[in-house]
Structure formats: C-alpha cells, structure tokens
C-alpha positions as CSV (number, residue, x, y, z in Angstrom):
1,M,81.7,120.0,120.7
2,K,83.8,116.9,121.2
3,N,85.8,117.7,118.1
4,D,86.8,121.1,119.4
5,L,89.3,119.5,121.8
6,K,92.8,120.9,121.2
7,F,95.8,118.5,120.9
8,T,98.0,120.6,123.3
9,D,95.4,120.5,126.0
10,F,94.9,116.7,125.6
11,L,98.7,116.2,125.6
12,K,99.1,118.2,128.8
13,D,96.3,116.3,130.6
14,V,97.6,112.9,129.7
15,F,101.2,113.8,130.6
16,S,100.0,115.2,134.0
17,S,98.1,111.9,134.7
18,F,101.2,109.9,133.7
19,D,103.4,111.8,136.2
20,K,100.9,111.0,139.0
21,K,100.2,107.4,138.2
22,V,103.3,105.9,136.4
23,E,106.8,105.8,137.7
24,N,108.4,105.5,134.2
25,S,107.0,102.6,132.2
26,G,103.9,100.5,132.2
27,L,100.8,99.3,130.3
28,V,98.7,102.4,129.8
29,S,95.2,103.2,128.4
30,I,94.2,106.5,126.9
31,C,90.6,107.5,126.0
32,V,89.0,110.4,124.2
33,E,85.4,111.1,123.6
34,I,84.5,111.6,119.9
35,P,81.4,112.8,118.0
36,L,78.8,110.2,117.2
37,I,80.0,108.1,114.3
38,D,78.8,105.5,111.8
39,L,80.4,102.2,112.9
40,F,80.2,100.7,109.4
41,Q,81.8,103.8,107.9
42,V,84.7,103.7,110.3
43,Y,85.1,99.9,110.0
44,E,85.3,100.2,106.2
45,L,88.0,102.9,106.5
46,F,90.3,100.8,108.7
47,I,89.4,97.2,108.0
48,N,92.3,96.6,105.5
49,K,94.8,98.6,107.5
50,Y,95.0,96.2,110.4
51,P,95.4,92.3,110.1
52,F,93.2,91.7,113.2
53,S,89.9,93.3,113.9
54,S,86.6,92.6,115.7
55,F,83.2,94.1,115.3
56,W,80.2,94.0,117.7
57,E,77.1,96.0,117.0
58,E,73.7,95.8,118.7
59,S,70.9,98.2,118.7
60,D,70.3,98.2,122.4
61,G,73.6,98.1,124.3
62,I,77.3,98.7,123.8
63,S,78.9,98.3,120.3
64,Y,82.6,98.3,119.5
65,I,85.2,98.0,116.8
66,A,88.6,96.7,117.8
67,F,91.8,96.8,115.8
68,E,95.2,95.3,116.4
69,K,96.4,93.4,119.5
70,C,98.1,95.1,122.5
71,K,98.1,92.0,124.7
72,Y,96.7,88.6,123.8
73,V,96.7,84.9,124.6
74,T,95.8,82.0,122.4
75,L,95.2,78.6,123.9
76,D,95.0,75.1,122.4
77,G,93.8,72.8,125.1
78,P,91.9,72.5,128.4
79,K,91.0,75.0,131.1
80,R,90.2,77.8,128.7
81,F,87.8,79.6,131.0
82,E,90.4,79.5,133.8
83,V,93.1,80.8,131.5
84,A,90.8,83.6,130.3
85,N,90.1,84.6,133.9
86,E,93.8,84.8,134.6
87,F,94.4,86.8,131.5
88,N,91.6,89.1,132.4
89,S,92.7,89.7,136.0
90,E,96.4,90.2,135.2
91,N,95.9,92.7,132.4
92,F,93.3,94.8,134.2
93,K,95.5,94.8,137.2
94,N,98.4,96.1,135.2
95,L,96.5,98.5,132.9
96,I,96.8,102.1,134.0
97,N,94.1,104.4,132.8
98,L,95.5,107.9,132.1
99,T,92.1,109.5,131.3
100,N,89.0,109.8,133.5
101,E,85.7,108.7,131.9
102,T,82.4,109.5,133.6
103,D,80.5,106.9,131.6
104,N,80.9,103.2,132.4
105,S,80.4,102.4,128.7
106,A,83.8,103.9,127.9
107,L,85.7,101.5,130.2
108,S,88.6,99.4,128.9
109,K,87.5,96.1,127.5
110,I,89.1,92.8,126.7
111,I,87.4,90.7,124.0
112,Y,87.1,86.9,123.9
113,L,86.3,84.1,121.4
114,F,86.1,80.5,122.5
115,S,85.7,77.3,120.5
116,Y,82.6,75.2,120.9
117,S,84.4,72.5,122.8
118,E,88.0,71.6,123.7
119,N,87.6,68.5,121.5
120,L,90.1,66.6,123.8
121,N,88.4,63.2,123.2
122,N,87.4,63.8,119.6
123,N,89.1,62.4,116.6
124,L,88.1,65.5,114.6
125,S,90.8,68.1,115.2
126,S,89.6,71.7,115.2
127,D,91.6,74.3,113.3
128,V,90.6,77.1,115.8
129,P,92.0,77.7,119.3
130,S,90.1,76.8,122.4
131,L,90.5,80.4,123.5
132,E,91.5,83.8,121.9
133,A,91.7,86.6,124.4
134,I,92.7,90.1,123.2
135,L,93.3,93.5,124.8
136,P,92.9,95.5,121.6
137,K,95.4,98.3,120.8
138,I,92.6,100.4,119.3
139,L,89.0,100.3,120.6
140,I,86.1,102.4,119.3
141,I,83.1,102.2,121.6
142,K,79.5,103.3,120.9
143,S,76.7,103.5,123.4
144,D,73.4,105.2,123.0
145,K,74.4,108.6,121.6
146,N,78.0,108.7,122.8
147,C,81.3,107.4,121.3
148,W,84.8,107.0,122.6
149,L,88.2,106.1,121.1
150,R,90.7,104.2,123.3
151,I,94.2,103.2,122.7
152,N,96.3,100.7,124.8
153,G,100.0,100.3,124.8
154,H,103.2,99.7,126.8
155,V,105.2,102.8,127.2
156,E,108.8,103.4,128.3
157,G,109.0,107.0,129.4
158,K,107.4,110.1,128.0
159,S,108.8,109.9,124.5
160,S,107.0,106.6,123.8
161,L,103.9,108.0,125.6
162,R,103.9,111.0,123.3
163,A,104.1,108.7,120.3
164,L,101.0,106.8,121.6
165,I,99.2,110.1,122.2
166,E,100.0,111.3,118.7
167,E,98.7,107.9,117.3
168,I,95.4,108.2,119.0
169,W,95.1,111.8,117.9
170,T,95.7,110.9,114.3
171,I,93.2,108.1,114.5
172,R,90.7,110.4,116.1
173,N,91.0,112.9,113.2
174,Q,90.6,110.1,110.7
175,V,87.5,108.8,112.5
176,I,85.9,112.2,112.6
177,N,86.6,112.7,108.9
178,S,85.8,109.1,107.9
179,G,83.1,110.2,105.5
180,S,85.4,112.3,103.3
181,E,88.2,109.7,103.7
182,L,86.0,107.0,102.2
183,I,85.1,109.2,99.3
184,K,88.8,109.3,98.4
185,L,89.0,105.5,98.6
186,S,85.7,104.8,96.8
187,G,87.4,104.8,93.4
188,L,89.8,102.1,94.5
189,K,87.1,99.5,95.4
190,T,87.0,96.5,93.2
191,S,83.8,94.6,92.3
192,F,83.3,91.1,93.7
193,D,82.2,88.1,91.7
194,Y,80.0,86.1,94.0
195,P,78.8,82.6,93.1
196,N,75.2,82.0,92.2
197,I,72.7,81.1,94.8
198,D,72.3,77.8,92.9
199,D,75.8,76.8,94.0
200,F,74.6,76.9,97.6
201,L,71.3,75.1,96.9
202,N,73.1,72.3,95.0
203,S,75.6,71.8,97.9
204,L,72.7,71.8,100.4
205,E,70.9,69.1,98.4
206,T,74.0,67.0,98.3
207,S,74.7,67.4,102.1
208,N,71.1,66.4,102.9
209,V,71.8,62.8,102.1
210,N,74.1,62.4,105.1
211,L,72.2,64.9,107.2
212,K,69.1,62.7,107.1
213,K,71.1,59.8,108.5
214,V,72.5,61.9,111.3
215,L,69.1,63.4,112.2
216,N,67.4,60.0,112.1
217,R,70.1,58.7,114.5
218,G,69.4,61.7,116.8
219,I,65.6,61.0,116.7
220,Q,66.3,57.3,117.6
221,L,68.5,58.4,120.6
222,V,65.7,60.5,121.9
223,E,62.9,57.9,121.2
224,K,64.9,55.2,123.1
225,G,65.4,57.5,126.1
226,I,69.2,57.7,125.7
227,L,68.9,61.5,125.4
228,E,66.2,63.9,126.1
229,K,67.5,66.4,123.6
230,I,70.3,66.7,121.1
231,V,71.2,69.6,118.7
232,L,72.7,68.3,115.5
233,A,74.3,70.5,112.8
234,N,75.1,70.5,109.1
235,R,78.0,72.3,107.4
236,I,78.3,73.4,103.8
237,K,81.5,74.7,102.2
238,I,81.5,76.7,98.9
239,K,84.4,78.1,96.9
240,L,84.6,81.9,96.5
241,K,86.6,83.6,93.8
242,N,87.2,86.9,95.7
243,K,87.2,88.3,99.2
244,L,84.0,89.3,100.8
245,D,82.6,92.8,100.9
246,L,82.2,92.3,104.6
247,V,81.0,95.8,105.5
248,E,78.2,95.6,102.9
249,I,77.1,92.3,104.3
250,L,77.0,93.7,107.8
251,K,74.9,96.6,106.6
252,R,72.4,94.1,105.1
253,L,72.4,92.0,108.3
254,K,71.5,95.1,110.3
255,K,68.7,96.0,107.9
256,N,67.3,92.6,107.3
257,Q,67.8,90.9,110.7
258,P,66.8,93.4,113.4
259,N,67.2,92.5,117.1
260,T,70.4,90.6,116.4
261,C,74.0,91.4,117.3
262,R,76.2,91.7,114.3
263,Y,79.6,90.3,114.9
264,V,83.0,89.8,113.2
265,W,86.2,88.1,114.4
266,K,88.8,88.8,111.6
267,R,92.0,86.8,112.4
268,N,93.5,88.0,109.1
269,G,92.4,88.6,105.6
270,K,92.0,84.9,104.9
271,D,90.1,83.8,108.1
272,I,87.0,85.8,109.0
273,L,84.1,84.8,111.2
274,F,81.0,86.9,110.9
275,G,77.2,86.9,111.3
276,A,74.2,88.2,113.1
277,S,73.4,86.3,116.3
278,P,69.9,86.4,117.8
279,E,71.1,84.8,121.0
280,K,72.8,86.4,124.0
281,L,74.2,83.9,126.4
282,F,74.2,86.5,129.2
283,S,74.9,90.1,129.9
284,F,76.0,91.7,133.2
285,T,75.9,95.4,133.9
286,K,76.2,95.7,137.6
287,P,74.1,94.7,139.4
288,N,71.8,93.5,136.6
289,L,72.4,89.9,135.2
290,T,70.3,88.8,132.3
291,L,70.3,85.2,130.8
292,E,68.4,84.3,127.7
293,A,66.6,81.1,126.7
294,L,66.1,81.0,122.9
295,A,64.8,77.7,121.5
296,G,61.9,76.8,119.3
297,T,61.9,78.0,115.7
298,I,59.5,79.1,113.1
299,S,59.5,81.2,109.9
300,T,58.6,84.8,110.6
301,N,56.1,84.5,107.7
302,S,54.2,81.8,109.7
303,N,51.5,82.2,112.3
304,F,53.3,82.8,115.7
305,K,50.5,81.1,117.6
306,K,51.6,77.8,116.1
307,L,55.0,78.2,117.9
308,L,53.4,79.1,121.2
309,K,51.1,76.0,121.0
310,S,53.7,73.6,119.7
311,T,54.4,70.9,122.3
312,K,57.7,70.0,120.6
313,D,59.0,73.6,120.5
314,L,57.8,74.3,124.1
315,K,59.5,71.2,125.3
316,E,62.7,72.2,123.6
317,H,62.5,75.7,125.0
318,N,61.8,74.5,128.6
319,Y,65.0,72.4,128.6
320,V,67.0,75.6,128.1
321,I,65.0,77.5,130.8
322,N,65.5,74.8,133.4
323,Y,69.2,74.5,132.5
324,L,69.8,78.2,132.9
325,I,68.0,78.2,136.3
326,K,70.2,75.3,137.5
327,C,73.3,77.2,136.4
328,L,72.2,80.2,138.5
329,E,71.8,77.8,141.5
330,V,75.3,76.4,140.9
331,S,76.5,80.0,141.0
332,K,74.6,80.5,144.3
333,I,72.1,82.9,142.7
334,K,68.7,82.1,144.1
335,N,66.8,85.4,143.6
336,F,65.7,85.7,140.0
337,K,62.6,86.2,137.9
338,K,61.5,85.1,134.5
339,S,59.8,87.1,131.7
340,D,56.8,85.7,130.0
341,I,57.5,83.4,127.1
342,K,57.1,85.2,123.8
343,V,57.9,84.9,120.1
344,N,60.7,87.3,119.0
345,S,61.5,87.9,115.4
346,F,65.0,88.1,114.0
347,G,64.4,88.8,110.3
348,D,63.2,85.7,108.5
349,I,63.3,83.5,111.6
350,S,61.4,83.8,114.9
351,H,62.1,82.0,118.2
352,L,60.5,81.3,121.5
353,Q,62.3,83.6,124.0
354,T,62.4,83.8,127.8
355,L,64.6,86.2,129.7
356,I,65.8,85.5,133.3
357,F,66.8,88.4,135.4
358,S,68.7,88.7,138.7
359,K,70.5,91.3,140.7
360,V,74.0,90.4,142.0
361,E,76.8,92.4,143.5
362,N,79.5,90.7,141.6
363,I,80.1,87.6,139.5
364,C,83.0,86.0,137.6
365,P,81.9,86.0,134.0
366,F,84.2,83.1,133.2
367,E,82.8,80.9,136.0
368,L,79.3,81.7,134.6
369,L,80.5,80.8,131.1
370,K,81.9,77.5,132.3
371,N,78.6,76.6,133.8
372,L,76.4,77.9,131.0
373,H,78.2,76.6,127.9
374,P,77.2,74.6,126.0
375,S,73.5,75.0,126.9
376,P,70.7,72.7,125.7
377,A,70.0,75.4,123.0
378,V,73.2,74.4,121.1
379,C,74.0,71.0,122.7
380,G,71.3,68.9,124.3
381,Y,70.4,67.2,127.5
382,P,72.0,65.6,129.5
383,K,74.8,67.8,128.4
384,N,77.8,65.5,128.6
385,S,76.0,62.6,126.9
386,A,74.7,64.9,124.2
387,L,78.2,66.4,123.6
388,D,79.6,62.9,123.2
389,W,77.0,62.0,120.6
390,I,77.5,65.3,118.7
391,N,81.2,64.5,118.4
392,T,80.3,61.0,117.2
393,L,77.6,61.8,114.7
394,E,78.8,65.1,113.1
395,S,81.5,64.7,110.5
396,F,83.2,68.0,111.2
397,P,84.5,69.8,114.3
398,R,82.2,72.7,115.3
399,G,85.1,75.1,115.8
400,N,83.6,78.5,116.7
401,Y,80.1,77.5,115.6
402,A,77.7,78.0,118.6
403,S,80.6,79.1,120.8
404,P,80.8,82.1,123.1
405,M,82.1,85.5,121.9
406,G,82.0,88.6,124.0
407,W,83.8,91.2,126.2
408,V,84.6,92.0,129.8
409,D,85.4,95.5,131.0
410,A,87.6,96.8,133.7
411,S,84.7,96.9,136.3
412,G,83.7,93.3,135.6
413,N,80.7,94.1,133.4
414,A,80.4,91.6,130.5
415,S,78.3,90.5,127.6
416,F,78.6,87.2,125.6
417,L,76.6,85.9,122.6
418,L,76.6,82.6,120.8
419,V,78.3,82.5,117.4
420,I,75.3,81.3,115.3
421,R,73.5,82.5,112.2
422,G,76.8,83.3,110.6
423,A,79.6,82.0,108.4
424,R,83.4,81.6,108.2
425,Y,85.5,82.8,105.3
426,I,88.6,80.7,105.2
427,E,91.2,80.4,102.5
428,E,88.9,81.5,99.6
429,N,86.1,79.2,100.9
430,I,83.1,80.0,102.9
431,E,81.6,77.7,105.5
432,F,78.0,77.8,106.7
433,T,76.9,75.8,109.7
434,A,73.4,75.5,111.1
435,G,71.7,73.1,113.5
436,S,68.3,71.9,114.9
437,G,67.2,70.7,118.3
438,I,65.7,67.2,118.5
439,V,63.3,66.2,121.3
440,S,60.5,63.7,121.5
441,G,58.0,64.6,118.8
442,S,60.6,65.8,116.3
443,V,59.9,65.0,112.6
444,L,62.8,64.5,110.2
445,E,61.4,66.6,107.4
446,K,60.7,69.5,109.7
447,E,64.2,69.4,111.2
448,I,65.7,69.5,107.7
449,D,63.4,72.5,106.8
450,E,64.5,74.3,110.0
451,I,68.2,73.9,109.2
452,K,67.6,75.1,105.6
453,L,65.8,78.2,106.9
454,K,68.7,79.0,109.2
455,F,71.2,78.5,106.4
456,E,69.2,80.8,104.0
457,S,69.0,83.6,106.6
458,I,72.8,84.2,106.3
459,V,73.4,82.9,102.8
460,K,71.1,85.4,101.0
461,Q,72.9,88.3,102.7
462,I,76.1,87.2,101.1
463,F,75.2,85.8,97.7
464,F,73.1,88.8,96.9
465,A,75.4,91.4,98.5
466,K,76.1,93.1,95.2
467,N,72.4,93.6,94.6
468,P,70.8,95.7,97.4
469,I,67.3,94.7,98.3
C-alpha cells in the first residue's frame, strides 16, 4: 500500500539522491505517490490555508491541485508568450528532481494563466496581468487511478532539505486522512447567503439594452463584408454578501456539466476565477497533439440534427477548423487528420465539435499558443480586425475571459483550455461573461438567447449552490 511507506525510508532515499545530484544548495523537487484521493475533499481541506491555489479537474486526463508559489512571474505588457517560454525553460533547467517517478503524469508542472489580450492599444485598462506563471510549492496530481504529491523549494544544505521533507510528509498524512480532518472542520463551516436568481435576471434584462446595440453593430460589420466573423460578449456584475462555497460549486459543475474541465485560479480570498470549460485549446502528450474546434451552439434539450444542418452554425464552426489547420501549417505540421464533426453535450449546452490530431516529436507550447490565440471561436475572422472591433464595441476589458489557462510539464507535455463558461469573484462582487459568434445569417434574437443560455449554465450552479439538485 502507498500509505505503508515509512518516513525513515523516504528520508534516507531523498538524502541519498541529494548527495548524488546537488552540491549543497539548489531548487529541488520531491514527489511521493499517495493513495487515490477525492480532489474536492483535499481542496476543501487546504483551500483556506494558502492564499494562492489552482484547481484543474477533467474526467479523461490529468487533474491537479496547486497551492502556494515556489517560483513565479507576473507580467503586465507585451511578449507574454515569450516571457512564459523563458520562465518555463529556466525553471525546468534549474529544478532538480530528487525522486524517480515511473509515470509521466507525475512529472513536475508549471501552471499558466494569460489574459485575453495585451490591450496595448485599448483605452479599457485590464485589472489582470498579461501573464501569470507559477511553479507551485505544493502540487497534487491525479491521473487515472494514481495520485502523487509533489513539493518544490530552494534548499541550502541538508537542514533545509529535511524541513522540506518533513513538510511534504505532514501534508501527505493530512491528505491521506482528509476525510476525518474535514469532519473536525465541518462544525466550523458558516452558511452563505446567496442573492436570489431574480437579481441576475434583472441585471441581464438591463444589460440587454446595450447588448442589442453591440450585436447589431456586429451583424452590420459582417453583412457589409468588413468582417467574416466576430464574437461579441456581455458582462454582468452582481453584489454578493458572503464568500463563495467554491468547492460545493465545483462539485455541482462536475455533476451537471460533464465532459468539461473544472478550473480555479484563486489569486487570494478576494479574487477567484472559476468555471467549467468545454473547450480545450490543445493538448500535447508526446507524440500526440490534439486541437479542438468548438463552435456552433444549441440547447441540449433541442434536436441535435438542427445544429448539424444549420448553415449559420456550420459556417461559424468551419472558420475555427480552417484557422486551426493554418496554425498547424505555420508551425510546419503538415501531417494531421480530422475527426468527423459531431455534436457534443456539456450539460445544458451542446456544441459542434471537431478534433484535429497530429503526431510530432516536439513542439514549443508557447509558440503554438501564440499562433492559436485568440481563435475565431472567441474572437473572429480576420483575427486582427475582429480584435480591434471587439476592443471598440465592448464596454469592458475581457481580462481572463476566453483566455488560455493550462500547464506544461518537465518533458514538454502540455494542456491548455479556454477560460469560458465561468465567473470571477472579485471584491464581494461576481462577474459573469458570455459571448456569441456572429457570421452571415446571424439573427439578433437568437444571439441574445445564446448568450443567456451560456450565462445560465454557470449562474444556476452558484445561486442555487445551497440547495442541491
């Protein structure tokens, strides 16, 4: 059993590795395999202990929880993908792994969150950085039926190394016993007073007055041939009286929105980004590279055949497919294959989906990100013109909405999603953002209904969080 490991044996093995690999000081990483755990349970146990945390959970792939920052960079300004690449290379070059893992899923990971755009030529100033890159101090990784706990830190000699080993061992024991630990804390939980769903609906109705003007302008731009596609978004901000019961919301998202990736980027207790994204920008597990085209929307309660036969939605979807293929060609990847187009459901909402597969020996994830983002799925086409019009028409900076979030490991494997179908809790307010793609054939009322559908997919997981379905 993984929990039968003795501390003395673990200590001896890490010290022995340190003697072989480290002269006296350096940036080190220590990993220990742990029994299969409930990520929600562990996150709830530690979420209030550390100011920073990040959560990433998907049903088919690697999931993680990260706590605290070991190394990090925050950038306001241009060249964010280049800076991310430099940070990635430097830290993995310096990081010395003191334990040997046989499973690639357990490799060290650096996590990333970008803003939607650098907003250099936009009068709307964003309150989020262009780039946040973090080598977590504590990382819990779950893949298939295996789990690992990893700790990263700079050590100066064996005394500080021992302190780091003792820390990971203490956390290991807390994780293994997280169920009983939570029972002790259950009596300390406070109830949360959430606003009524009517508060959201009233705000939505008020915002629709301006939204109609913005969408109509987008439709005109397409009809006049100035743009072929543009994605325009709406934002609603509502006051909250108390903090979120974030873990409960994540549980509901997992239950009610399958096939998504549940994500959290908690900068601190007053600034939390979270949601359940249906869209992977790309994933790379050597040598398999997968890109995803996701565009064209319908309520899951509707007849899927309507979406597959919708000229408007197919056109919107094909812009994304063609763009992704062009990005592969820019990256000198010529051998690829496409899946058949299908309708995939993500809870209340279903989308047209096409996967593009390729096999490559190696690829820089940040060069790929630079080429891919923002795709026509969240921007429009032509990209630069659509981006300029988005900055002109929308009355708010997108911030992290529709931006890339993901991870890169020590071997160069990577996975990035788009931050959509979520919300941001900020200074006792909660912001919801949702958008719709406009192409020739778009009808104003249908675009408004689509944005409302996307809003409701996350809103009802929050406003009803104290009343389980």
